[in-house]
PAPATI-301870 format. One record per atom (N, C-alpha, C): atom name; z, x, y; residue number from 1. Coordinates in Angstrom, 1 decimal. Each point is the difference from the previous one (the first is absolute). Layout:
BEGIN
   atome       c3       c1       c2   num
      CA        Z        X        Y   NUM
...
END
This chain:
BEGIN
   atome       c3       c1       c2   num
       N    -52.8    -62.0    -88.0     1
      CA     -1.3      0.0     -0.2     1
       C     -0.3      0.3      1.3     1
       N     -0.7      1.4      0.2     2
      CA     -0.3      0.6      1.4     2
       C     -1.7      0.7     -0.4     2
       N     -1.1     -0.8      0.5     3
      CA     -1.4      0.1      0.2     3
       C     -0.2      1.1      1.4     3
       N      0.1      1.0     -0.1     4
      CA     -0.2      0.8      1.4     4
       C     -0.8      1.4     -0.2     4
       N     -0.9      0.4      1.1     5
      CA     -0.9      0.8     -0.3     5
       C      0.2      1.2      1.4     5
       N     -0.1      1.1      0.4     6
      CA      0.0      0.6      0.7     6
       C     -1.5      0.7     -0.3     6
       N     -0.6      0.5      0.7     7
      CA     -1.4      0.7      0.4     7
       C     -0.4      1.0      0.8     7
       N     -0.5      0.7      0.0     8
      CA     -0.4      1.1      1.0     8
       C     -1.1      0.6      0.2     8
       N     -1.3     -0.4      0.9     9
      CA     -1.3      0.0     -0.6     9
       C     -1.1      0.0      0.7     9
       N     -1.3      0.6      0.2    10
      CA     -0.8     -0.3      0.6    10
       C     -1.0     -1.2     -0.5    10
       N     -0.1     -0.9      1.4    11
      CA     -1.2     -0.9      0.2    11
       C     -1.5      1.2     -1.0    11
       N     -0.7     -1.2     -0.9    12
      CA     -0.9      1.0     -0.3    12
       C     -1.5     -1.0      0.5    12
       N      0.8     -1.0      0.5    13
      CA     -1.1     -0.9      1.4    13
       C      0.3     -1.1      0.8    13
       N     -0.5     -0.2      1.0    14
      CA      0.4     -1.0      1.1    14
       C      0.1     -0.6     -1.1    14
       N      1.5     -0.9      0.2    15
      CA      0.8     -1.5      0.2    15
       C     -1.2     -1.3     -0.3    15
       N     -0.2      0.0     -1.2    16
      CA     -0.5     -1.6      0.2    16
       C      0.5     -1.2      0.5    16
       N     -0.2     -0.9      1.1    17
      CA      0.9     -1.2      0.7    17
       C     -1.0     -1.3     -0.8    17
       N      0.3     -0.7     -0.1    18
      CA      0.0     -1.2     -1.0    18
       C      0.7     -1.6      0.9    18
       N     -0.6     -0.8      0.0    19
      CA      1.1     -1.3      0.0    19
       C     -0.2     -1.5     -1.2    19
       N      1.2      0.3     -0.7    20
      CA     -0.4     -1.4     -0.9    20
       C     -0.9     -1.3      0.7    20
       N      0.0     -1.2     -0.6    21
      CA     -0.5     -0.7      0.1    21
       C      0.5     -1.0      0.4    21
       N      1.6      0.6      0.7    22
      CA      1.2     -0.9      1.2    22
       C     -0.4      0.6      1.3    22
       N     -0.2      1.3      0.0    23
      CA      0.2      0.6      1.4    23
       C      1.3      1.3     -0.9    23
       N      0.3      0.0     -0.6    24
      CA      1.3      1.4     -0.4    24
       C     -0.9      1.5     -0.2    24
       N      0.1      0.9      1.0    25
      CA     -0.3      1.1     -0.1    25
       C      0.0      0.7     -1.2    25
       N     -0.7      0.5     -0.4    26
      CA      0.2      0.8     -1.6    26
       C     -0.5      1.8      0.2    26
       N      0.4      0.8      0.4    27
      CA     -0.5      1.9     -0.6    27
       C      0.4      0.7     -1.2    27
       N     -1.7      0.2      0.0    28
      CA      0.4      1.0     -1.2    28
       C     -0.1      1.3      0.6    28
       N      0.3      1.1     -1.1    29
      CA     -0.1      1.4      0.6    29
       C      0.3      0.9     -1.3    29
       N     -0.7      1.1     -0.5    30
      CA      0.6      0.6     -0.9    30
       C      0.5      1.6      0.8    30
       N      0.9      0.5     -1.0    31
      CA      1.0      0.9      0.5    31
       C     -0.5      1.6     -1.1    31
       N      0.3      1.1      0.5    32
      CA     -0.6      1.1     -1.0    32
       C      1.8      0.6      0.0    32
       N      0.5     -0.3     -1.5    33
      CA      1.6      0.7     -0.1    33
       C     -0.5      0.7     -0.7    33
       N      0.6      1.9      0.2    34
      CA      0.0      0.6     -0.9    34
       C      1.1      0.3     -0.5    34
       N     -0.2      0.5     -1.7    35
      CA      1.5      0.0     -0.1    35
       C      0.5      1.4     -0.2    35
       N      1.2     -0.2      0.0    36
      CA      1.3      0.7      0.5    36
       C     -0.5      1.9     -1.5    36
       N     -0.3     -0.3     -0.8    37
      CA     -0.4      1.1     -1.0    37
       C     -1.4      0.5     -0.1    37
       N      0.2      0.9     -0.5    38
      CA     -2.0      0.2     -0.7    38
       C      0.0      0.1     -1.2    38
       N     -1.1     -0.4      0.0    39
      CA     -0.9      0.4     -1.8    39
       C      0.7      1.1     -0.4    39
       N     -0.6      0.0     -1.5    40
      CA     -0.5      0.8     -0.6    40
       C     -0.8      1.6      1.0    40
       N     -0.9     -1.1      0.3    41
      CA     -1.2      1.2      0.5    41
       C      0.8      0.7      1.9    41
       N      1.2     -0.3      0.4    42
      CA      0.7      0.1      1.2    42
       C     -0.8     -0.9      0.8    42
       N     -0.2     -1.3     -0.1    43
      CA     -0.6     -0.3      0.7    43
       C      0.6     -1.6      1.0    43
       N      0.3     -0.2      0.6    44
      CA      0.9     -1.4      0.5    44
       C     -1.1     -1.0     -0.1    44
       N      0.2     -1.1     -1.3    45
      CA     -0.6     -1.5      0.4    45
       C      0.1     -0.5      1.0    45
       N     -1.0     -1.0      0.1    46
      CA      0.7     -1.2      1.0    46
       C     -0.5     -1.0     -0.9    46
       N      0.8     -1.1      0.4    47
      CA     -0.3     -1.4     -0.2    47
       C      0.0     -1.0      1.7    47
       N     -1.1     -1.2     -0.6    48
      CA     -0.6     -0.8      1.1    48
       C      0.5     -1.6     -0.3    48
       N      0.7     -0.1      1.0    49
      CA      1.0     -1.3     -0.1    49
       C     -0.2     -1.1      0.9    49
       N     -0.2     -0.5     -0.4    50
      CA     -0.8     -0.8      0.6    50
       C      1.3     -1.1      0.7    50
       N      0.1     -0.4      1.3    51
      CA      1.1     -0.7      0.2    51
       C     -1.0     -1.4      1.2    51
       N      0.7     -0.8      0.2    52
      CA     -0.1     -1.3      1.1    52
       C      1.6      0.1      0.4    52
       N     -1.1     -0.6      0.9    53
      CA      1.4     -1.1      1.2    53
       C     -0.4     -0.9      0.4    53
       N      0.6     -0.6      0.4    54
      CA      0.3     -2.0      1.1    54
       C      0.1     -0.2      0.6    54
       N     -0.7     -1.4      0.6    55
      CA      0.8      0.1      1.6    55
       C     -0.2      1.0      1.2    55
       N      1.4      0.0      0.6    56
      CA     -0.2      0.9      1.2    56
       C      0.3      1.5     -0.5    56
       N      0.1      0.7     -1.2    57
      CA      0.1      1.5     -1.0    57
       C     -1.9     -0.2      0.4    57
       N     -0.6     -0.7     -0.5    58
      CA     -1.3     -0.6     -0.1    58
       C     -1.0      0.9      1.2    58
       N      0.6     -0.5      1.2    59
      CA     -0.7     -0.2      0.9    59
       C      0.5      1.9      0.8    59
       N      0.9      0.2     -0.4    60
      CA      0.8      0.9      0.2    60
       C     -0.7      1.7     -0.5    60
       N     -0.1     -0.3     -1.1    61
      CA     -1.0      0.4     -1.0    61
       C     -1.0      0.7      0.6    61
       N     -0.8     -0.9      0.2    62
      CA     -1.4     -0.3      0.7    62
       C      0.3      0.5      0.9    62
       N      0.6      0.0      1.4    63
      CA     -0.5      0.5      1.1    63
       C      0.8      1.7      0.1    63
       N      0.8      0.4     -0.8    64
      CA      0.4      1.0      0.1    64
       C     -0.3      1.0     -1.2    64
       N      0.0     -0.2     -0.7    65
      CA     -0.3      1.1     -1.2    65
       C     -1.6      0.3     -0.4    65
       N     -0.8      0.9     -0.6    66
      CA     -1.4      0.3      0.4    66
       C      0.0      1.0     -1.7    66
       N     -0.5     -0.1      0.0    67
      CA     -0.9      1.1     -0.9    67
       C      0.5      1.8      0.4    67
       N      1.1      0.6     -1.3    68
      CA      0.1      0.8     -0.1    68
       C      1.4      0.5      1.0    68
       N      0.6     -1.3      0.1    69
      CA      1.6     -0.2      0.3    69
       C      0.7      0.2     -0.8    69
       N      0.9      0.8      0.6    70
      CA      1.7      0.4     -0.4    70
       C      0.4     -1.0      0.0    70
       N      0.8     -1.1     -1.1    71
      CA      0.6     -0.9     -0.6    71
       C      0.8      0.2     -0.6    71
       N      1.8     -0.8      0.5    72
      CA      0.7     -0.7     -1.1    72
       C      0.0     -1.3     -0.2    72
       N      0.2     -0.4     -1.4    73
      CA     -0.1     -1.4      0.0    73
       C      1.1     -0.5     -0.9    73
       N      0.4     -1.1      0.2    74
      CA      1.3     -0.2     -0.5    74
       C     -0.3     -1.4     -0.6    74
       N      0.2      0.0     -0.8    75
      CA     -0.2     -1.6     -0.9    75
       C      0.1     -0.6     -1.1    75
       N     -0.6     -0.3     -0.5    76
      CA      0.4     -0.5     -1.6    76
       C     -1.2     -0.3     -0.9    76
       N      0.1      0.5     -1.2    77
      CA     -1.5      0.1     -1.1    77
       C      0.0     -1.3     -0.5    77
       N     -0.7     -0.8     -0.2    78
      CA     -1.1     -0.8      0.1    78
       C     -1.1      0.0     -1.3    78
       N      0.7     -0.3     -1.2    79
      CA     -0.7     -0.5     -1.6    79
       C     -0.6     -1.6      0.2    79
       N     -1.5      0.1     -0.2    80
      CA     -0.6     -1.0      0.0    80
       C     -1.2      0.2     -0.9    80
       N     -0.7     -1.3     -0.7    81
      CA     -0.4      0.1     -1.1    81
       C     -1.0     -1.0      0.6    81
       N     -1.5     -0.3     -0.5    82
      CA     -1.1     -0.6      0.2    82
       C     -0.7      0.1     -1.4    82
       N     -1.3     -1.0      0.0    83
      CA     -0.7      0.1     -0.8    83
       C     -1.9     -0.1      0.0    83
       N     -0.5      1.2      0.0    84
      CA     -1.4      0.2      0.5    84
       C     -1.2     -1.9     -0.5    84
       N     -0.6      1.0      1.0    85
      CA     -1.4     -1.8     -0.2    85
       C     -0.6      0.8     -1.7    85
       N      0.6      0.5     -0.2    86
      CA     -0.8      0.8     -2.1    86
       C      1.1     -0.3     -0.4    86
       N      1.1     -0.9      0.7    87
      CA      1.4     -0.1     -1.9    87
       C      1.2      1.3      0.0    87
       N     -0.7      0.4      0.6    88
      CA      1.0      1.9      0.3    88
       C      1.6      0.2      0.6    88
       N      0.8     -0.2     -0.3    89
      CA      1.4     -0.2      0.3    89
       C     -0.1      1.7      1.2    89
       N      0.4     -0.1      0.9    90
      CA      0.7      1.0      1.0    90
       C      1.4      0.1      0.4    90
       N      0.3      0.9      0.4    91
      CA      1.1      0.7      1.0    91
       C     -0.1      0.6      0.9    91
       N      0.6     -0.3      0.5    92
      CA      0.1      0.9      1.8    92
       C      1.7     -0.1      0.6    92
       N     -0.1      1.6      0.0    93
      CA      1.1     -0.1      0.7    93
       C      0.1      0.6      1.9    93
       N      0.4     -0.8      0.6    94
      CA      0.3      0.9      1.6    94
       C      1.4     -0.3      0.5    94
       N     -0.2      0.8      0.9    95
      CA      1.0      0.0      1.1    95
       C     -0.2     -1.1      1.0    95
       N      1.4     -1.0      0.2    96
      CA      0.2     -0.5      1.3    96
       C      0.7      0.4      0.6    96
       N     -0.6     -0.2      1.4    97
      CA      0.3      1.2      1.4    97
       C      1.2     -0.9      1.0    97
       N      1.3      0.5     -0.4    98
      CA      1.4     -0.8      0.6    98
       C     -0.5      0.8      1.5    98
       N     -0.1      1.4     -0.4    99
      CA      0.4      0.5      1.7    99
       C     -0.4      1.7     -0.1    99
       N      0.1      0.8      1.5   100
      CA     -0.5      1.0     -0.1   100
       C      0.2      1.2      0.3   100
       N     -0.1      1.4      0.0   101
      CA      1.0      0.8      0.8   101
       C     -1.4      1.3     -0.1   101
       N     -1.1     -0.7      1.6   102
      CA     -0.6      1.6     -0.4   102
       C      0.6      1.4      0.3   102
       N     -0.4      1.4     -0.3   103
      CA      0.6      0.6      0.5   103
       C      0.3      0.8      1.7   103
       N     -0.9     -1.2      0.9   104
      CA      0.4      0.7      1.0   104
       C      0.6     -1.4      0.8   104
       N      0.8     -0.6     -0.4   105
      CA      0.7     -0.4      0.4   105
       C      1.5     -0.8     -0.8   105
       N      1.3     -0.7      0.8   106
      CA      0.7      0.2     -1.2   106
       C     -0.2     -1.4     -0.4   106
       N     -0.2     -1.5      0.5   107
      CA     -0.3     -1.1     -1.0   107
       C     -1.7     -0.3      0.9   107
       N     -0.4     -0.8     -1.5   108
      CA     -1.1     -1.0      0.6   108
       C      0.4     -1.0     -0.7   108
       N      1.0     -0.5      0.2   109
      CA      0.3     -1.2     -0.6   109
       C     -0.3     -1.5      0.7   109
       N     -1.5     -0.8     -0.7   110
      CA     -0.6     -0.9      1.1   110
       C      1.1     -1.1     -0.3   110
       N      0.3     -0.6      1.0   111
      CA      0.8     -1.1      0.6   111
       C     -0.7     -1.2     -1.3   111
       N      1.5     -1.1     -0.9   112
      CA     -0.6     -1.0     -0.3   112
       C     -0.5     -1.0      0.7   112
END
């Protein structure tokens, strides 16, 4: 089984860097990815995809990426479920960052 996604899009806002109670860095950001085809009206549609980066990758994302930056994300898709305070079941899908490749450089894979 393989769980791998490759996305190219622009950040919709600056990444948010937070730390877990154990001090592990976590960065969250969203990228806008244009679909490769046009709809019935001849317009391109855009998907907005949440991405999460952990540890050194999170610090890298926070330091080098910003709103509007074009970035390629190589990662995996994670689906998680939770129950809200009012008892409703929710399901969320997001990308988990493994490495990136901004168009302006050959590689920006953070060291592990």
